[in-house]
C-alpha positions, 0 to 999 in steps of 0.5 A, spaced: 922 383 392 924 379 399 930 377 400 929 369 399 925 371 393 931 374 390 935 369 392 931 364 389 930 368 383 938 369 382 939 361 383 934 360 377 938 365 373 944 362 374 941 355 373 938 357 366 945 360 364 948 354 366 943 349 363 944 353 355 951 353 356 951 345 357 946 344 352 946 349 347 940 349 343 936 344 348 929 345 345 931 343 338 930 347 332 922 345 331 917 350 334 913 348 340 905 346 339 903 353 343 908 357 338 904 354 332 897 355 335 900 363 337 902 364 330 895 362 327 892 366 332 897 372 331 895 372 323 888 372 324 888 378 328 892 382 323 898 382 328 905 385 325 910 386 331 910 380 336 913 380 343 916 373 346 917 373 353 922 368 355 925 366 348 931 362 350 935 359 345 929 362 339 926 356 336 919 359 337 921 367 336 925 364 329 918 361 327 914 367 328 920 371 324 919 366 319 912 367 318 913 374 317 912 377 324 917 382 326 919 379 333 922 383 339 925 377 343 927 377 351 930 372 356 934 373 362 939 368 360 944 372 355 947 365 353 940 363 350 939 369 347 946 369 344 944 362 341 938 365 338 942 371 335 947 366 332 941 362 329 937 368 326 944 370 323 944 363 320 937 363 317 938 370 314 933 372 319 937 378 323 932 384 320 926 380 323 929 379 330 931 384 336 933 381 342 933 384 349 936 381 355 930 382 361 928 379 367 920 379 366 920 382 374 922 388 371 918 393 367 918 391 359 923 395 355 917 397 350 913 403 349 906 403 350 901 400 345 907 398 341 906 390 339 900 386 337 901 380 340 905 377 346 907 370 347 910 366 353 911 359 353 912 357 360 915 363 362 909 365 367 910 359 371 917 360 373 920 362 380 915 368 380 910 370 386 903 371 384 904 378 385 910 379 380 905 375 375 900 380 376 905 385 375 908 382 368 901 381 365 900 389 367 906 390 363 904 386 357 897 390 357 901 396 357 905 394 350 899 391 347 895 395 342 888 395 342 885 388 339 892 385 341 892 378 343 896 374 349 898 367 348 901 363 354 902 357 357 903 355 364 904 348 368 898 347 373 896 344 379 894 337 376 901 336 374 905 331 377 910 335 380 906 339 384 907 338 391 913 335 390 920 337 391 922 343 395 917 348 397 918 355 396 911 357 398 905 361 393 904 354 389 912 355 387 916 347 388 923 346 385 924 340 382 931 337 379 934 344 380 928 348 376 923 352 380 916 352 377 910 356 379 904 351 378 897 355 376 890 354 380 885 355 375 882 362 379 889 365 377 888 364 370 881 368 371 884 373 375 889 375 370 884 375 364 880 381 368 879 386 363 880 382 357 876 377 353 878 370 355 878 367 348 881 360 350 883 355 356 886 349 352 889 343 357 895 339 354 901 335 355 908 336 353 915 332 354 916 325 357 913 326 364 908 328 362 908 335 364 900 338 364 899 345 362 894 350 360 895 354 353 891 361 355 889 365 349 886 372 351 885 379 348 884 386 349 878 390 346 879 394 340 
């Protein structure tokens, strides 16, 4: 990683740590709409073991656990994961949720073909280079079993914040302290090479609103 990329990554990690500390449970207890979709897709695929990347304080990981899945929850914020663990304990879900402090720029701490589903809500559109995004999806493919499903969401270049704020290159723009890699459609297609691209669903979220794609893709059996 180039020095400027490392500086940005370190700054973003500190920013998320500070944000979770200042606003515990900042996204509330209810699961996101993409997580509700993912749970249905995972169940239809016969999934048992699910990995969530960028789980934060855990509203979606805990939903997967309540739905009966065994969940591996990763994030690069120890503060967010501590909040997830506390809630899991309070809801008697400890045995269904395992947390791991992990930066998505690094190889996943899981064996090959060890999970049935992977979920990442706005994780791939963080301050990652295109090269790092491709590497992360290669790792996701490695840990998925044949027939496994990957559901992810990203903000795209039609979002109101695209082109606003501080430019970091490679379609990464920083606004309000948060750096976002805005996805063009050809990046979605490139990440699906070798997969079945089941759906690209456009939706909006939040007050701006943020404009996103929800992508569902699966591996051949």
